[in-house]
ZANU-447852 format. One record per atom (N, C-alpha, C, O): residue in one letter; x, y, z. Coordinates in steps of 0.02 Angstrom, whole numbers, plus 50000, padded with zeros to 5 digits. Layout:
N
aXYZ/...
//
This chain:
343
x531335567356329/x530865571556336/x530295572656279/x530555576256237/x529545570756256/x529275568356222/x529205576556208/x529265581356245/x529085575956146/x528845581156105/x528245586456128/x528215592556121/x527855582656151/x527345587156197/x527545590956259/x527195595956269/x527945589956296/x528335591456365/x528055601756341/x528075603356282/x527925604856371/x528055612756360/x528555614856370/x528905613256418/x528735620256314/x529325622856328/x529515625256398/x529055624256438/x530135628756426/x530365630356483/x530455636556501/x530555638556558/x530405640256447/x530475648456428/x529725650856409/x529295647756377/x529705659356447/x529055662156435/x528905662256361/x529405662556325/x528295662056331/x528125662456289/x528425669956236/x528435675756257/x528585668356185/x528795672356143/x528475680056152/x528875684556141/x527905681756168/x527485684456152/x527615693056226/x527445698956229/x528055687556274/x528285688456346/x529005689856348/x529205692256401/x529375689156310/x530165686856310/x530435694756306/x530225699556273/x531005693956355/x531245702156374/x531625705356294/x531815701856247/x531635712656297/x531935715456237/x532615713456238/x532915713056292/x532945711856169/x533655713156177/x534115717256128/x533725719356086/x534585718756117/x534765720756060/x534585718056001/x534395712255994/x534665724255936/x534535721055867/x535205717355853/x535785718055871/x534785712155805/x535235708455776/x535525711955722/x535135714955685/x536195712055710/x536525714555637/x536285711655572/x536025706355555/x536475717355542/x536175718755472/x536785717155417/x537015722655405/x536955714755399/x537465717855318/x537265722555258/x536675723055243/x537665725455231/x537485729855198/x537015724555142/x537125718555136/x536705726855119/x536245723855077/x535765718655076/x535475715655032/x535775718355153/x535425712355191/x534635716355197/x534525722155181/x534185711755223/x533535712955266/x533415707455311/x533615701755302/x533115709155355/x532605704955406/x531875705655385/x531585710555364/x531685700555395/x530785699155407/x530415694155452/x530725688855459/x529995694455474/x529775690655502/x529155685655499/x528675687755531/x529075680655474/x528685675055457/x528295668755510/x528475663355534/x527735672455512/x527415667755558/x526975661055520/x526585660755472/x527245656555565/x526805650255520/x526515648655589/x526555652155640/x526015639055578/x526095637955646/x526425636855693/x526995635155675/x526365636855757/x526835635355812/x527615636855795/x528065634255827/x527725641555740/x528125644255744/x528465650955724/x528355651655664/x528825656255747/x528875661655709/x529565661155671/x529965658455709/x529815662655616/x530435662155583/x530765668055556/x530455671755517/x531455669255575/x531795678655556/x532095675555496/x532495670855497/x531895678555450/x532165678355370/x532695681855375/x532765684755429/x533165682755329/x533965686455316/x533665685155253/x533375679855243/x533725690155205/x533685688855128/x534275694855080/x534505699055119/x534405695255043/x534695701554987/x534425700754938/x534295695254913/x534255708454908/x533885711654837/x534235705454789/x534795703054793/x533585703454738/x534345699154685/x534455704254630/x534165709454616/x535015700854604/x535385706554562/x534855706754516/x534715712654506/x534425702154479/x534025703754441/x533185697854433/x533075692254455/x532895701254405/x532215697054411/x532275690654388/x532665689654340/x532035687054407/x531935677754381/x532485673254421/x532365667154419/x533045674954456/x533295672154493/x533245665554496/x532665665054476/x533425659454507/x533115653954556/x533255655154623/x533815656954643/x532805654254657/x532955654254745/x533355650754790/x533355644654781/x533715652854840/x533905648954877/x534015646354953/x533445648054938/x534095645054991/x533985644555057/x534485642155100/x534735636555090/x534625644755136/x535215643455179/x535025640655273/x534585643555306/x535315636755293/x535105633455362/x535655634355410/x536105630455392/x535825637255458/x536375635655494/x536475630955535/x535995627255543/x537005629755568/x537235624655604/x536935627255695/x536715632655714/x537005622755723/x536885624755790/x537295626755830/x537895625455835/x536815631555874/x537195637955901/x537425643755849/x537825648155866/x537125643455784/x537375648255729/x536455651055716/x535905649155737/x536725656255670/x536035660055649/x536145661755581/x536735661155564/x535585664555519/x535905665555462/x536355669955464/x536585670355407/x536705674655511/x537345677955507/x537755673655468/x538065675955419/x537795667055485/x538405662955471/x538515663255392/x539005660555368/x538105666255356/x537975663355297/x538075671455260/x537975671655200/x538245677055290/x538375682955272/x538725685155210/x538575689355168/x539335680555217/x540125682255170/x539895677755129/x540365678255090/x539495672855100/x539255669055053/x538885672255005/x538965672554944/x538305675455054/x537825677954999/x537815680554925/x537605679454868/x538245685554970/x538275693054915/x538885688554855/x538795691354801/x539395683354846/x539485682554822/x539085677054758/x539325674154710/x538665677254774/x538055673354742/x537395676854710/x536875674854686/x537695683254723/x536995688654716/x536935688254621/x536415689454592/x537375686954598/x537255686654535/x536745679154488/x536405679054437/x536975673254546/x536515668754517/x536055665254545/x535815660554514/x535825666954609/x535395665154657/x535065669954693/x535435674454714/x534315670354710/x533925676154760/x534215672054820/x534115666154834/x534535675754848/x534585672954931/x534015672154997/x533565676255003/x534085667955030/x533735668455080/x534095663155125/x534245657455107/x534265667255222/x534265663655265/x533995663955323/x533925669255354/x533785656855351/x533295656655402/x533675659055468/x534205662055459/x533445657855540/x533565657355589/x533075652655614/x532515654655629/x533255645555621/x533035640955639/x532575641555719/x532735645855760/x532345639555724/x531625641955791/x532075642255851/x532345636855861/x532205645755883/x532665647455947/x533155648355942/x533515646955990/x533415650855887/x534185652355858/x534075659355843/x533555662355854/x534705662255810/x534465670655781/x534145673355826/x534195671655885/x533765677855806/x533175682055807/x532405679755807/x531925683555813/x532405671255797/x531905668155810/x531715664855865/x532065660755895/x531055666955883/x531055663455948/x530845656755965/x530745653155917/x530755654456019/x530745646156025/x530145643556009/x529685647156027/x529965638555981/x529325634155951/x529035632556010/x529265630256062/x528215635055984/x527755637256038/x527845627556073/x528105626656128/x527635622656036/x528005613556081/x528465615056107/x528325613056164/x528965617256110/x529615615356145/x530115610156098/x530625607656123/x529955609256045/x530275603056003/x530815604655978/x530735609255938/x531535602155984/x531875605155939/x532195598055902/x532805597955903/x531915593055874/x531965589855866/x532275589155769/x532005592455725/x532765585155758/x532895588155693/x532205587655637/x532185591355588/x531845584155648/x531075582155622/x530765588555600/x530655590655543/x530635591355668/x530425597055697/x530805604855670/x530545610355674/x531465603355643/x531635608955609/x531785607055539/x531825611755500/x531855602255521/x531605600855460/x530775603455431/x530575606155379/x530445601055497/x529735603855492/x529635612355460/x529225614655421/x529955614055480/x530055622355500/x530245624155415/x529875627155376/x530855621655402/x531075622355325/x530425621955282/x530195625755240/x530245616755303/x529665613855224/x528985618955233/x528605620255187/x528935620855285/x528395624455307/x528425633755274/x528045637655244/x529205633655305/x529155641055268/x529215639455195/x528935643655162/x529515634355158/x529555635155083/x528775632855067/x528635634955011/x528375630355088/x527775628455065/x527285635155076/x526755635355044/x527465640755123/x526995645155136/x527185650755089/x526765654355063/x528005651355076/x528135657155027/x528135654854968/x528145659154925/x528105647454944/x527765645654872/x528635646754824/x528735646954763/x529105647154880/x529895647054814/x530215642754794/x530795642954774/x529695636754801/x530175629654775/x530125630354717/x529825635054692/x530485624854675/x531125621354718/x531625626354733/x531775631154698/x531875624754785/x532705631254779/x533225625554791/x533175619754811/x533915630754766/x534415628454790/x534455628954871/x534395634154903/x534555622554896/x534595622054974/x535265623055008/x535645618854986/x535615627655061/x536055623855083/x535995624455145/x535575628055171/x536625619155194/x536635618255258/x537075615055273/x537355610155249/x537205619955341/x537995618255377/x537975613255464/x537585613555512/x538395610555456/x538155604555530/x537545604255546/x537135602355504/x537405605355587/x536575603955613/x536125604555548/x535655600555545/x536205608955497/x535635611255459/x535915608055397/x535635607755343/x536795604455420/x536795598355347/x536085594155352/x535615594155313/x536215589955420/x535845585755417/x534955585355435/x534625580155440/x534645593855443/x534035595255440/x533735596355335/x533165596055314/x534155597155308/x534195600355234/x534135594055210/x533705593055167/x534765586055244/x534505581455202/x534045578655212/x533835575355165/x533585578455289/x533115574455289/x532525578655247/x532055575355223/x532545585855237/x532235590155190/x532245586455121/x531745585255087/x532915584755104/x532875583055023/x532515576655003/x532245574954950/x532595573355065/x532395566855045/x531695562555044/x531555556955024/x531215569655083/x530525566455089/x530295574355054/x529835576455089/x530445578955002/x530295581655014/x530585585854948/x530615592054948/x530835580954879/x531275583654840/x530875587554796/x531165592054764/x530335586754790/x530105593154746/x530195599254770/x529915603754738/x530525600954824/x530695607254835/x531265608454843/x531325613654875/x531745606154828/x532445604254797/x532755605154745/x532755599654716/x533095609954707/x533475611154662/x534215607954646/x534475606554592/x534455607354713/x535185605754726/x535265607854803/x534955612254832/x535725603754828/x535815603554883/x536735603254889/x537195599854865/x536665608554935/x537735609054966/x537705607855039/x537235608455079/x538125606655045/x538035602155120/x538805604255148/x539315601755124/x538815610155213/x539395611455216/x539625607255298/x539375608455353/x540185602255280/x540235599155360/x539415597555388/x539085600355432/x539315594055359/x538435590055384/x538695585355443/x539135581055451/x538175588455480/x537975583155543/x537625576755537/x537045576155556/x537905572755515/x537795564855510/x538225561255549/x538745563155577/x537875554355549/x537985549855617/x538715548555596/x538925547655539/x539085548555654/x539865546755626/x539725539655697/x539395540355749/x540175532455672/x540295527455721/x540655530055761/x540435529255818/x541275533755759/x541845535655814/x542025544255799/x542425546755759/x541545547555849/x541395555055847/x542175556855902/x542415554555954/x542375562555849/x542995566955881/x543055566855939/x542525566255969/x543735567255983/x543645570456039/x543525575456045/x543295576956100/x543585579856003/x543415585756027/x542935586855994/x542975592155963/x542345583355984/x541475586555961/x541315582456036/x540715582256050/x541735579456080/x541235574456146/x541005579056194/x540615576956237/x541285588356192/x540945591556239/x540555595556233/x540215597456280/x540475598456160/x539845599556128/x538915593656134/x538325594956143/x539285587756123/x538695582956138/x538755582256204/x538495576756201/x538865582856260/x538695582656305/x538235588556348/x538025588456406/x538165592956303/x537565597856320/x536735593256310/x536195595156333/x536875587456271/x536395584756259/x536025579756337/x535505576556345/x536515580956374/x536385576956451/x535975581056482/x535955586556455/x535475580256550/x535225582056597/x535765584656640/x536175581056669/x535725591556641/x536085592756705/x536485597356662/x536465603456672/x536805595056622/x537625597956596/x537445605656587/x537815609656614/x536935607856553/x537045614556524/x537025618856620/x537515622456625/x536725618856667/x536725620956724/x537335620356755/x537475624256800/x537725615856739/x538415613656780/x538815618756751/x539035623356784/x538915617756677/x539285622756651/x538945629456649/x539405633456646/x538365632856649/x538305638756672/x538685641156746/x539035646256744/x538635638656790/x539115637156843/x539695638456832/x539885644156845/x540175633456803/x540735634356784/x541275639156761/x541875639956773/x540695642756713/x540835649156668/x540305656556685/x540065660856648/x540295655656750/x539665661056760/x540355667156746/x540165672756726/x540945666456753/x541515674056753/x541745674456690/x542195678556680/x541485670056629/x541725670456530/x541495677456550/x541175679456598/x541765680456497/x541765686256473/x541435683456399/x541645678156376/x540865687856360/x540935686656299/x541435687056261/x541245688356204/x541795686656263/x542565689456220/x542785681656208/x542945678356159/x542705680256282/x543285672156299/x542765670956272/x542845671756212/x541975668756290/x541815662656228/x541885663156179/x542015657756152/x541865670656121/x542115669856052/x542545666656041/x542545662855992/x542995667056078/x543725664956066/x543555657856056/x543555654956002/x543375655156120/x543425647756127/x542925643156053/x543065638056021/x542345647656050/x541945645355984/x542285647455920/x541995644555874/x542705650655901/x543085651855858/x543645648355863/x543845647055806/x544005646155906/x544505640355890/x544285632255888/x544595627455865/x543605632655920/x543395626155889/x543275626355807/x543535622655765/x542845631255796/x542425631355726/x543045630855669/x543055626155629/x543545635855669/x543795638555627/x544455633955609/x544735631755659/x544685632455557/x545285628955572/x545995634255552/x546515632155527/x545855640155566/x546165645955576/x545945651455594/x545895655955553/x545715652355670/x545455657955696/x545665665055683/x545325669955696/x546425665055650/x546735669755619/x546325673455551/x546515679155535/x545845670555518/x545585674255454/x545025678355478/x544785683255448/x544755674655558/x544325680955597/x544695690355592/x545185692655623/x544245693655545/x544605699955542/x544365703655615/x544025700155652/x544495709355632/x544435712055698/x543655714155700/x543375714855754/x543425714955656/x542855720855632/x542235712155656/x541745712755693/x542405706555631/x542125699855636/x542035699655696/x541475699255721/x542665700055735/x542625696955791/x542475700355831/x542405698055887/x542335708555817/x541695713055871/x541065712955866/x540655714655909/x540945710255799/x540135707355769/x540095702355827/x539815703855879/x540395696555818/x540385690255849/x540335692255916/x539925688655946/x540655697555960/x540685698456034/x539765699956031/x539305696156047/x539735706756004/x539105706356027/x538525702456014/x538015703456046/x538565698055968/x537845694355948/x538095688856038/x537675687956082/x538505687356040/x538715681256102/x538265686656157/x537725684856181/x538595693456173/x538115697156225/x537445695556217/x537185691556257/x537025698556158/x536455698556144/x536065691156161/x535485691156181/x536405685256151/x536075680556141/x536235676556201/x535925671256212/x536855679456256/x536635677956320/x536115682056375/x536105681256436/x535795685456344/x535145689556378/x534685686756360/x534145689456373/x534655680156321/x533965677856299/x533835671456339/x534165666356337/x533265672856379/x533305667056433/x533205658356403/x533285653556440/x533015657756328/x533075652556305/x533635651056262/x533595646356222/x534165654556266/x534685651156230/x535025646156252/x535255642456209/x535145644456331/x535495638056315/x534955630856327/x535095624856331/x534305634256331/x533935628056329/x533675624956243/x533435619356235/x533795630156183/x533775629356127/x534205624056116/x534095618856086/x534985626756158/x535665624656126/x535685616456156/x536045612256130/x535175614756221/x535525608056223/x534825603656193/x534875597756175/x534315606556192/x533875601656158/x533875599656092/x533725594156068/x534155607056054/x534425604155964/x534955599455998/x534705593856008/x535605599756019/x535985593856033/x535745586056053/x535955580556035/x535165588056101/x534975582056123/x534685578756043/x534945573456025/x534225581556003/x533915581355958/x534235578255893/x533955574955850/x534925580155898/x535435577055850/x535845572355885/x536235568555856/x535785572655940/x536045566555955/x535675559655943/x535915554255927/x534945561555957/x534315553755965/x534455555755875/x534745550855850/x534395558855846/x534255555455769/x534785552755742/x534725551255683/x535615551055783/x536085547355770/x536075541955779/x536535538155763/x535385539555815/x535255531355862/x534785529955799/x534935524655773/x534335532855773/x533795530955728/x533975526655673/x534395528155630/x533715522655674/x533885517955614/x533125516955547/x532615520455540/x533355511155512/x532875511655475/x532715517855401/x533155521455379/x532145517955381/x532025522855336/x532085532755344/x532045537955311/x532225529855418/x532205537055457/x533165538855470/x533455543455499/x533335534355445/x533975536455464/x534195540055424/x534035539955364/x534705545155456/x535025551055421/x535495547255346/x535585549355289/x535635543355369/x536075538555293/x535605536655274/x535675539255219/x535075533755269/x534855529855232/x534365538255194/x534155539155137/x534345541255234/x533845545655192/x534355551755127/x534195555355080/x535075549555166/x535545554255114/x535435548555044/x535405550854987/x535415544055052/x535235538854999/x534745539454944/x534745537454886/x534335542654979/x533555544954929/x533595552054924/x533115555754914/x534265553854932/x534175563054899/x534205562154823/x534705558954805/x533865563954781/x533695563454713/x534295572454670/x534615573554618/x534145575954727/x534555583354693/x535245582154690/x535555579154734/x535525585054626/x536495586154627/x536745589254693/x536645595054711/x536985585554719/x537395588854782/x538095589854775/x538485586854738/x538205594354815/x539015598654853/x539075595854905/x538625595154947/x539495594354908/x539735590154995/x540465596255012/x540935596554973/x540435600055066/x541225602255086/x541255600955137/x540795601155178/x541975598955148/x542375595755221/x542845599255240/x543275600455198/x542905601055288/x543745605255296/x544105598755328/x543845593855355/x544885600355314/x545435594455354/x545465596955438/x545615593255485/x545285603555441/x545445605455504/x544755605155551/x544795607655608/x544185602555534/x543705602855560/x543485597855627/x543365591955613/x543435599855689/x543605597755739/x542865595355767/x542795595155828/x542385593755730/x541635591855735/x541395587455690/x541045582555703/x541595589555635/x541405581755578/x542085580355548/x542465584055517/x542175572955569/x542745570255539/x542755570255448/x542415568355400/x543355573755465/x543705574855389/x543575567255342/x543475567455281/x543595562755369/x543585555455357/x542815554055310/x542785551955252/x542185556055358/x541635556655345/x541525559255224/x541165557655177/x541895562055232/x541965565255160/x541755559855103/x541365560855056/x542135553255120/x542145546755078/x541525544955076/x541225544455023/x541115543255158/x540635540755156/x539945544455136/x539455541355116/x539965550955144/x539665555455086/x539605554555020/x539115553254985/x540185555455008/x540325554854916/x539735547954883/x539335547954836/x539945542454935/x539745537554924/x538805536854927/x538485533954884/x538495540054986/x537915541855009/x537415544754962/x536935541554942/x537565551654943/x537315553654896/x537415550854818/x537945548854795/x536835551154787/x536845546754752/x537135551054673/x537355548054624/x537075558754678/x537215561754638/x537725567954661/x537505573654654/x538325567254685/x538965570554729/x539265573054696/x539345570454641/x539685580854715/x540335581254710/x540465582554792/x540075583454839/x541275581954785/x541665585454831/x542015589854822/x542255590954766/x542125593754877/x542735598154879/x543075598854961/x542825599355017/x543635598654940/x544025595255002/x544425605054998/x544625608454951/x544385606455077/x544825613755092/x545075609555154/x544805608055208/x545865607855118/x546215605955193/x546465610455243/x546885608155282/x546285616655250/x546455621355299/x546075623555318/x546235628255355/x545155621955307/x544605623755340/x544435620555400/x544695615255419/x544035623555429/x543685620355485/x543155618355487/x543125612755462/x542545620755510/x541665617955534/x541365622155488/x540925619655453/x541555630055476/x541215632255442/x541595634855384/x542005639355398/x541565633255327/x541955633455268/x541665638655252/x542065642855233/x541075640455250/x540595647155224/x540795653455232/x540625658755205/x541235652055277/x541115659055324/x542085658655329/x542365663555354/x542535652755303/x543235653155322/x543545656155229/x543905660355202/x543055650055211/x543375649855140/x542635652955078/x542515649555028/x542405656655087/x541635657555067/x541775659654957/x541405659354908/x542325661254965/x542615661654887/x542655655754849/x542455655654791/x542935649854884/x543135641054848/x542295640654856/x541975642754808/x542045638854897/x541315636854904/x540835638954860/x540515634954827/x540725647154856/x540225650654795/x540445647654722/x540025647154678/x541255645354711/x541405644554653/x541405637654632/x541405635754573/x541405633054695/x540925627054683/x540175625454673/x539925620454647/x539995628754689/x539095631454695/x539095631754622/x538895627054587/x539365638054595/x539105641454547/x539545632954475/x539205632454424/x540045628854478/x540145625854461/x539635620054429/x539495618254372/x539385617654514/x538965611654515/x538245614354482/x537835610454460/x538145622854482/x537375625454444/x537485623554359/x537115619954325/x538305628054328/x538305626554282/x538295620254243/x538095619654185/x538575614554291/x538235607854260/x537735603654271/x537605597954253/x537425608254310/x536615604754316/x536095607754272/x535565604954257/x536335615454246/x535855617054179/x536185614254143/x535795610954109/x536845612854122/x537035611054060/x536965605754060/x537105604254002/x536795599654096/x536565592154077/x535845593654066/x535625588654039/x535375597854073/x534735597454084/x534345593154156/x533795590554161/x534795593854194/x534435587854243/x533685591254262/x533495596654239/x533385587854299/x532855591954330/x532835596154392/x533125593454440/x532615601054402/x532515605654467/x532285602254530/x532365603654590/x532025598254507/x531495594254588/x531365589454564/x531595587954509/x530905584754605/x530675578654593/x529795578254634/x529615583254666/x529375572854630/x528905574954643/x529015573854724/x529505571654755/x528315576554749/x528505576854826/x528095568254853/x527595565254834/x528715566754915/x528525559554912/x527805560954985/x527845564755033/x527165555854968/x526755557855035/x527135555455083/x527675552555079/x526685557255146/x526915555655220/x527565558055225/x527955554755259/x527835565155188/x528505568655206/x528635570055275/x528455565655314/x528915575055299/x529165578155360/x528515579055411/x528555577155469/x527965581855387/x527345580455429/x527005574455426/x526435574455449/x527335567055393/x526945560855417/x527315557955443/x527115552255454/x527945559155465/x528335554655501/x528035555655568/x527645560255583/x528315549955616/x528105549855684/x528225554655715/x528835555555715/x527925558955749/x527945564255785/x528345563555855/x528485568755883/x528455559755873/x528985558855936/x529425554655909/x529535550655955/x529875552355844/x530325548455839/x530825550855852/x531295546955844/x531035558455879/x531545560755889/x531345567355935/x530965572055929/x531675565755970/x531485574056034/x531915578956049/x532405576556078/x531955583156044/x532465589756049/x532515588756134/x533105589156150/x532145587856184/x531975589456242/x532285586056272/x532255586256334/
//
């Protein structure tokens, strides 16, 4: 599907009203309007003035809430913001219906350029890990450090447990899935997602589970929810097939920023074995392995991830490594518009 195909949902200004997104203590939400997209940004008040900025990017089907456990643990070292990618969380769909990795990366770049916050400490999980890898490769001037939690980088042998998610990319699968699961409750859906994404679903607190159910109920009322899921999945699968300089592993090799890689031993979506390949690909990297963690270590083991990031930050400052690099001309906005498509 070319990126020029019109979106299959109504414009954002005529979308139905749904329940408000939850905001944790110390957080606030704001809406940022940019050309072709509107982003919801979740932020925390910095512990003091002058802290370096950080930006967090969620994975497929997630939202900025996925970082709410980690962000307060870093209040004393960074000024945290997490965004909802277009079509996810509280951000409406992009005007052009393009959910490719390149389009998501362009949204991150446009936000950082408009806000003037770069260079930032950039975090990404799963799909968000692929997105921020591309950002770090093509706009090194925007990135101080890179932290990747189970990044969705191409695998030759995809885990069987990840196949059903990948099937969402196929035309007709989403309507079929919706028919087959029409009677499922939001609670049943959350239990399924938790079992897939957590190494130990028992680590989810009763309050956290209730919040997740409420969020699932809210999302299911959005007319574009499944469209965003299908197109983003298709965009990710398409990115896996791209070779040459735009291939994700080739772009990983171009990343200049000090990189923290976090992999979970019980991850059912990104192979634990990919940790060593990622360590070789990112030139200035360190690896945190959490044998009991699943796909969302920043939610299961936020203290461990926070500690590893603090150590990365201390070592980076201590060695006097540069915070960012020069911009590479022809960056995200200069890549072929239809290189990968999200629909």
